[in-house]
C-alpha positions as CSV (number, residue, x, y, z in Angstrom):
1,M,155.6,8.8,90.0
2,E,154.6,12.1,87.7
3,K,153.9,11.4,84.1
4,N,155.3,14.4,83.0
5,V,159.0,13.2,84.2
6,L,158.4,10.0,82.4
7,N,157.7,11.8,79.3
8,E,160.4,13.9,79.7
9,I,162.7,11.2,80.9
10,H,161.5,9.3,77.6
11,N,162.0,12.1,75.2
12,N,165.2,14.0,76.6
13,G,167.0,10.9,78.1
14,F,166.8,12.4,81.7
15,A,164.8,14.9,84.0
16,I,165.1,16.9,87.0
17,V,162.7,15.5,89.8
18,K,162.9,18.3,92.7
19,N,162.7,17.3,96.2
20,A,163.2,13.9,95.5
21,F,165.6,13.2,97.8
22,S,166.6,15.0,101.0
23,K,168.7,18.1,101.2
24,K,170.9,16.6,103.7
25,L,171.3,13.4,101.1
26,V,172.2,15.8,98.4
27,N,174.9,17.9,100.3
28,D,176.5,14.3,101.4
29,L,176.5,13.1,97.9
30,F,178.0,16.3,96.8
31,D,180.8,15.9,99.8
32,D,181.3,12.4,98.6
33,L,181.9,13.2,95.2
34,K,184.6,15.5,96.2
35,K,186.5,12.4,97.7
36,L,185.8,9.7,94.9
37,S,188.6,9.3,92.5
38,Q,188.6,10.0,88.7
39,V,189.7,7.4,86.4
40,K,192.4,8.3,84.2
41,M,191.7,6.9,80.4
42,R,194.0,6.9,77.3
43,S,193.0,9.2,74.6
44,T,191.7,7.7,71.2
45,N,194.5,9.1,69.2
46,S,197.4,9.0,71.3
47,T,199.1,7.3,74.4
48,N,198.5,10.2,76.7
49,L,196.5,9.9,79.6
50,I,193.6,12.3,80.0
51,D,191.6,13.2,82.9
52,S,188.4,11.9,81.8
53,K,185.9,13.1,84.6
54,L,184.5,9.7,85.1
55,I,183.9,8.1,88.1
56,I,183.3,4.1,88.2
57,N,181.0,2.5,90.4
58,P,180.4,5.5,93.2
59,H,178.1,3.1,94.5
60,S,180.8,0.8,95.9
61,Q,182.9,3.7,97.3
62,S,180.0,5.8,99.1
63,V,177.0,4.6,101.1
64,N,175.4,7.8,99.7
65,Y,175.2,6.6,96.3
66,L,174.1,3.4,97.3
67,K,171.1,4.8,99.1
68,V,170.0,6.9,96.0
69,I,170.5,3.9,93.8
70,N,168.5,1.3,96.2
71,S,166.0,4.1,96.8
72,K,162.2,3.2,95.8
73,I,162.2,6.4,93.5
74,T,165.2,5.0,91.5
75,E,163.4,1.4,91.3
76,N,160.2,2.8,90.2
77,Y,162.0,4.8,87.1
78,C,164.1,1.6,86.4
79,L,160.7,-0.6,86.5
80,N,159.2,1.7,84.0
81,F,162.1,1.9,81.7
82,L,164.2,-1.0,82.0
83,N,161.7,-4.1,82.5
84,D,161.2,-6.2,79.7
85,K,157.4,-6.0,79.3
86,F,157.3,-9.5,77.3
87,Y,158.9,-11.2,80.2
88,K,155.9,-13.0,81.7
89,I,157.3,-15.5,84.3
90,I,158.1,-12.5,86.9
91,N,155.6,-10.6,88.5
92,K,155.8,-7.2,86.6
93,K,156.3,-5.3,89.9
94,L,159.5,-6.8,90.4
95,P,162.7,-5.6,89.1
96,I,163.5,-7.8,86.2
97,Y,166.4,-5.6,84.6
98,L,168.6,-6.9,87.5
99,E,168.1,-10.4,86.7
100,E,168.8,-9.8,83.0
101,S,171.7,-7.7,83.6
102,S,173.7,-10.8,85.7
103,Y,173.3,-12.9,82.3
104,K,174.9,-10.8,80.4
105,I,178.5,-11.1,82.0
């Protein structure tokens, strides 16, 4: 994990990490994206349905998105930004953010 990528994420909220995933996986993700259904949402100021371009839970509809979410690369970035630094019971190298999300239901 490169420090400049971490700084970009911290400052901009995102970063482009080149060659993080194989070209085949990226192409498969684009193919899956064409097949995934977009959610229709209500407009905030009327009862009309609008095309939100939002796809909810792509990882539950595509194995390729699940591969990206469960990859070591994604986990390392999540550990860095989402783990609670003050939670001392569990080893810092374990994904505490997953545990905390289940309590917020």
